[in-house]
Structures are given as structure tokens and as C-alpha cells.
C-alpha positions as CSV (number, residue, x, y, z in Angstrom):
1,M,-29.7,26.3,24.9
2,I,-33.3,27.8,23.1
3,A,-34.6,30.3,25.8
4,R,-38.2,29.3,27.2
5,N,-39.2,33.2,27.5
6,G,-38.8,33.1,23.4
7,Y,-36.7,31.9,20.9
8,D,-32.4,33.2,20.7
9,G,-31.0,30.7,18.6
10,L,-29.1,27.4,18.7
11,T,-26.2,27.1,20.5
12,I,-23.2,25.5,18.3
13,G,-23.5,22.2,19.7
14,Q,-27.3,22.5,19.3
15,A,-26.9,23.3,15.6
16,A,-24.3,20.9,14.7
17,A,-26.5,17.9,16.3
18,F,-29.4,19.3,14.4
19,V,-28.3,19.6,11.2
20,G,-26.0,16.2,11.5
21,V,-22.5,16.6,12.2
22,T,-20.2,17.4,15.4
23,V,-19.5,20.3,16.7
24,K,-15.9,19.6,15.8
25,T,-17.0,20.3,11.7
26,V,-19.2,23.2,12.4
27,R,-15.7,24.9,13.7
28,H,-14.3,23.3,10.9
29,Y,-16.7,24.8,8.6
30,H,-16.0,28.6,10.6
31,R,-11.8,27.5,9.8
32,L,-12.8,27.4,6.6
33,G,-15.3,30.3,5.4
34,L,-17.8,28.3,4.8
35,V,-20.1,29.7,7.6
36,A,-20.2,32.8,9.3
37,E,-19.2,32.4,13.3
38,P,-22.1,33.7,14.6
39,E,-21.0,36.7,17.4
40,R,-21.5,36.0,21.0
41,D,-24.8,37.3,22.2
42,G,-25.0,39.2,26.1
43,S,-24.3,36.2,27.6
44,G,-21.5,35.0,26.0
45,Y,-22.8,32.2,23.7
46,R,-22.4,32.1,19.6
47,R,-26.4,31.4,18.7
48,Y,-27.5,30.4,15.4
49,G,-30.1,31.9,13.9
50,S,-32.3,30.2,11.0
51,A,-29.9,31.7,7.9
52,G,-26.7,30.3,10.0
53,L,-28.8,26.7,10.2
54,L,-29.5,27.1,6.3
55,R,-25.6,27.7,5.6
56,L,-24.4,24.7,7.7
57,V,-27.3,21.7,6.1
58,Q,-25.7,23.5,2.3
59,V,-22.7,22.5,3.0
60,R,-23.0,19.3,4.4
61,T,-25.1,18.3,1.9
62,L,-22.5,19.1,-0.8
63,A,-20.3,17.8,2.0
64,G,-21.4,14.4,1.7
65,A,-22.0,14.3,-1.9
66,G,-18.7,14.0,-2.6
67,V,-18.3,17.9,-3.2
68,P,-14.2,19.1,-2.1
69,L,-14.4,21.2,1.4
70,A,-12.3,23.8,-1.1
71,E,-14.8,23.8,-3.4
72,V,-17.9,24.3,-1.7
73,G,-18.3,28.4,-0.9
74,E,-17.5,29.0,-4.3
75,L,-20.0,26.7,-5.3
76,L,-22.5,28.1,-2.2
77,D,-22.0,32.0,-3.8
78,A,-22.3,31.1,-7.5
79,G,-25.7,32.0,-9.3
80,P,-27.5,29.2,-11.0
81,E,-25.2,28.5,-14.0
82,R,-22.6,27.9,-12.9
83,F,-24.4,25.7,-9.9
84,A,-24.9,23.7,-12.8
85,A,-21.8,23.2,-14.2
86,A,-20.1,22.7,-11.5
87,L,-21.6,19.8,-10.1
88,D,-21.6,18.2,-13.2
89,D,-17.8,18.2,-13.5
90,V,-18.5,16.8,-9.2
91,R,-20.9,14.0,-10.9
92,R,-17.9,13.3,-13.4
93,R,-15.3,12.8,-10.7
94,L,-17.1,10.7,-8.8
95,T,-18.2,8.9,-11.6
96,E,-15.0,8.4,-12.3
97,R,-14.1,7.3,-8.2
98,I,-16.9,4.2,-8.6
99,E,-15.4,3.0,-11.7
100,E,-11.8,3.1,-9.5
101,L,-13.4,1.5,-6.7
102,D,-15.2,-1.4,-9.1
103,A,-11.8,-1.9,-10.8
104,R,-10.1,-2.3,-6.6
105,R,-13.4,-4.4,-6.6
106,A,-12.8,-6.8,-8.7
107,T,-9.4,-6.9,-8.5
108,L,-10.5,-8.1,-4.7
109,H,-12.4,-10.7,-6.0
110,R,-9.8,-11.8,-8.3
111,L,-7.3,-12.1,-5.0
112,A,-10.0,-14.4,-3.7
113,H,-9.4,-16.9,-6.3
114,G,-6.0,-16.6,-6.6
115,D,-4.0,-16.7,-10.0
116,R,-7.0,-14.5,-11.2
117,A,-5.3,-11.5,-9.6
118,L,-2.5,-11.7,-11.3
119,L,-3.1,-13.2,-14.7
120,P,-5.4,-13.1,-17.2
121,D,-8.6,-15.7,-17.5
122,R,-6.9,-17.3,-20.5
123,A,-3.6,-18.3,-18.9
124,C,-5.7,-19.5,-15.5
125,A,-7.3,-22.0,-18.2
126,V,-4.4,-23.5,-19.3
127,L,-3.3,-24.1,-15.7
128,D,-6.4,-25.3,-14.6
129,R,-6.0,-28.1,-17.6
130,L,-2.9,-28.5,-16.5
131,A,-3.8,-29.7,-12.6
132,G,-6.2,-31.6,-14.8
133,L,-4.5,-33.7,-17.1
134,G,-2.6,-34.8,-13.7
135,F,0.2,-32.3,-13.3
136,G,1.7,-31.9,-9.7
137,P,1.0,-28.8,-7.8
138,D,4.1,-28.1,-8.0
139,Y,4.7,-28.0,-11.7
140,V,2.0,-25.8,-11.8
141,A,3.2,-23.3,-9.4
142,A,6.3,-23.3,-11.6
143,Q,3.8,-22.6,-14.8
144,R,2.3,-20.3,-12.6
145,E,5.3,-17.7,-11.0
146,A,6.9,-18.1,-14.5
147,M,3.6,-16.4,-16.6
148,V,3.5,-14.0,-13.5
149,L,7.0,-12.8,-15.1
150,T,6.1,-12.8,-18.3
151,R,3.0,-11.0,-17.9
152,A,5.3,-8.6,-16.0
153,L,8.8,-8.8,-17.9
154,V,7.6,-9.8,-21.8
155,P,4.2,-9.1,-21.6
156,E,4.3,-9.1,-25.4
157,I,5.1,-12.7,-25.8
158,L,2.7,-14.0,-23.1
159,D,-0.3,-14.7,-26.0
160,A,1.8,-16.7,-28.4
161,F,2.9,-18.4,-25.4
162,L,-0.1,-19.7,-23.8
163,A,-1.3,-20.1,-27.6
164,R,1.5,-22.8,-28.1
165,L,1.0,-24.4,-25.0
166,E,-2.9,-24.8,-25.4
167,R,-2.4,-26.5,-28.7
168,G,0.5,-28.6,-27.0
169,L,-2.0,-29.8,-24.5
170,D,-4.0,-31.4,-26.9
171,D,-1.3,-33.1,-28.2
172,P,-1.1,-36.5,-26.6
173,G,2.5,-37.2,-27.5
174,Y,3.9,-33.5,-25.9
175,V,2.3,-34.2,-22.7
176,E,4.0,-37.0,-22.5
177,L,7.4,-35.5,-23.7
178,T,6.4,-32.6,-20.9
179,R,6.3,-35.6,-18.3
180,R,9.8,-36.9,-19.0
181,G,10.8,-33.2,-19.0
182,L,9.4,-33.6,-14.6
183,E,10.9,-36.6,-14.4
184,A,14.5,-35.1,-15.6
185,A,14.1,-32.9,-12.3
186,A,15.8,-36.3,-10.7
187,W,17.9,-37.0,-12.3
188,E,21.4,-36.4,-11.5
189,P,22.8,-33.6,-14.1
190,D,25.2,-35.7,-16.3
191,D,22.7,-38.7,-16.9
192,P,22.9,-40.0,-20.6
193,R,19.6,-39.7,-20.9
194,I,19.6,-35.6,-20.2
195,E,21.1,-35.4,-23.8
196,E,18.3,-37.2,-25.9
197,L,15.7,-35.3,-24.1
198,A,17.5,-31.9,-24.9
199,S,17.4,-33.3,-28.3
200,E,13.9,-34.2,-28.1
201,L,12.6,-31.4,-26.6
202,A,14.7,-29.2,-29.4
203,D,13.1,-31.5,-32.2
204,R,9.8,-31.0,-31.4
205,L,10.4,-26.7,-31.0
206,L,11.9,-26.7,-34.4
207,A,9.1,-28.5,-36.0
208,D,5.8,-27.6,-34.1
209,G,6.9,-24.4,-32.3
210,L,5.4,-26.3,-29.2
211,P,6.9,-24.6,-25.8
212,A,8.6,-27.2,-23.5
213,G,8.2,-26.6,-20.3
214,R,8.8,-23.3,-19.9
215,A,11.0,-23.0,-22.7
216,L,10.4,-19.4,-24.7
217,S,12.6,-20.0,-27.5
218,A,13.4,-16.9,-29.9
219,L,11.6,-14.0,-28.4
220,P,9.7,-11.8,-31.3
221,A,11.9,-8.8,-33.3
222,G,10.6,-6.0,-31.1
223,S,11.8,-8.0,-27.7
224,R,15.2,-8.3,-28.8
225,G,15.3,-4.9,-29.7
226,R,15.5,-4.0,-26.0
227,S,18.5,-3.4,-24.3
228,D,17.6,-5.9,-21.7
229,A,15.9,-8.4,-23.7
230,A,18.5,-11.3,-22.3
231,A,18.0,-10.3,-19.2
232,R,14.9,-10.0,-19.0
233,Y,14.4,-13.6,-21.0
234,E,17.4,-15.4,-18.2
235,V,14.8,-13.9,-15.6
236,V,11.6,-15.8,-16.7
237,N,13.4,-18.9,-18.5
238,R,16.1,-19.8,-15.5
239,H,13.2,-19.6,-12.8
240,R,13.3,-22.0,-10.3
241,E,17.0,-23.7,-11.8
242,D,18.3,-23.1,-8.6
243,G,16.9,-26.2,-6.6
244,A,17.1,-28.0,-10.0
245,P,20.3,-28.9,-11.8
246,S,19.4,-31.6,-14.3
247,I,16.8,-29.0,-15.7
248,A,19.6,-26.2,-15.3
249,R,21.9,-28.3,-18.2
250,L,18.4,-29.0,-19.9
251,N,17.1,-25.9,-20.4
252,L,21.1,-25.3,-22.1
253,L,21.1,-27.5,-24.0
254,V,17.8,-27.5,-25.6
255,E,18.9,-23.8,-26.1
256,A,22.1,-25.1,-27.4
257,K,20.9,-26.9,-30.6
258,L,18.1,-24.5,-31.2
259,R,20.9,-22.1,-31.7
260,A,22.5,-24.2,-33.2
261,A,19.3,-24.8,-36.0
262,G,19.6,-20.8,-36.1
263,V,17.2,-19.8,-33.6
264,D,18.2,-16.5,-32.2
265,V,18.3,-17.0,-28.5
266,P,18.8,-14.4,-26.2
267,H,22.4,-15.0,-24.8
268,G,22.4,-14.2,-20.9
């Protein structure tokens, strides 16, 4: 305590309270050599005078401004020019950190809005259009998953894939053909209608490059150059085929017809 008969200095508890930190923090500053530990007085207490308190305020202020404790001591002992330069460096790093946190906050915002955390706005707009055209949640979800896989595994084709989908959704004939493809999921794998539908889908792809369902048709030259290009293609184009054997057969037939027409469709 402060003696009633005169100023003897502050105890560590008082010094910590005056500066706005904890006693544990003050002791941590001592261990790091940032603040000299006062000598004990005759009664065995360490008393902090104004110089020690000033040093505590300086350390706390710099630490609170984002200066790493490992750099605080050097800063306090530096000249004015070095101090200003060091603060500029800290300001730059804090700005980068703020930008990083802003990006994380934006990601959280996109997470709260479903698809937008994993897909670009353009892809989300296509998914919204599918839902608006009356395609069911399961089909839209399958398209979403395929887009996410495409963006992760073959990102170089995502824009072209979306562009074809956008054009296709403007075409009633394409939309109707897609609906028929969905109906095929309920058919038996050996249903003769699958062969007929595969021919129509392949002809449509060859005629105008529009993707039927999730078919990616040919990969660009850059993608084909990868040693694992076929495997990447298979992961995307075979997504959800496990539970739909008729769709699996439809995809295989479409690919076979495209290859027969000279399209370089990857083999798994």
C-alpha cells in the first residue's frame, strides 16, 4: 500500500491495477525483460516508482496496439527514426491481418448463405435458375455438388461449363431434354429408351456444345495433359451414379457416342 506518511511506491497489485493489466501480466513482462523488477524495500515488498510505472504503461500500450512482445523491448530502446519505422512495419502487418480477418468474415457470411462459400456467384445464379425452372431439390443439389467437385478438381473448365449451362437454360428444348434425362433415373438400366435418349443427348452436345446433365464432354488440352486427367473427370462425371444405374448407363452411352464422333472424352 501507499504509506500514509509519504510516498513509498506501489505494490505490484497496485501497479497492475493502475496500468490496467493483471499481476500475472506484470510478472510476465519481468520474465521477458521488458520491465525491470524493482528491488525489495525494507519490509520485503517490491515497490514501483513512477519510472517503473511509465515503463509498464509503454509496454502495455505497444502490446495493446499489436506489437509482438518480442519486439517491444527493442522498440522502447530505439531512437525516434527506428521507432517510427518499426511502428510503420507493425501498422503494415496489422493491415494485412485486418484484410485476412475481413476475408474470413466474408467467408462466414457466404457460409450463412449456403452455396456461396464453395461456389462463385455465377454458379449460384445457375443453381437459382434451375430451381426457378422447377427442377427439384435433389437435382439442384446434385448439380451443386458436381460444380463444387469441378471447381476443386478441374477448375479450368468451370467457366466454360457454366457458360454452356447458362445458354442451355435459355433454350426450352435443352430444358425439356434435361427433364427427360431426369425421368430416366426411374427406368431400368436395359430400358430401350435409354439408348434413344443417349443418341439425342449426344447429338445435342455435338450440335451446340451444351452439357446434358453433368456431362463434361471433352476436357481442354491443358487438362488432358495431366497424368490424372481421366481420374479427375471420372470423379466429377460419375458423381451420384452409384444409386442410379440407369443414369450410369446413359452417361456411358453418351460418352461412347461422343467418342465415336471423334470427341476426346477421357477414359476412366
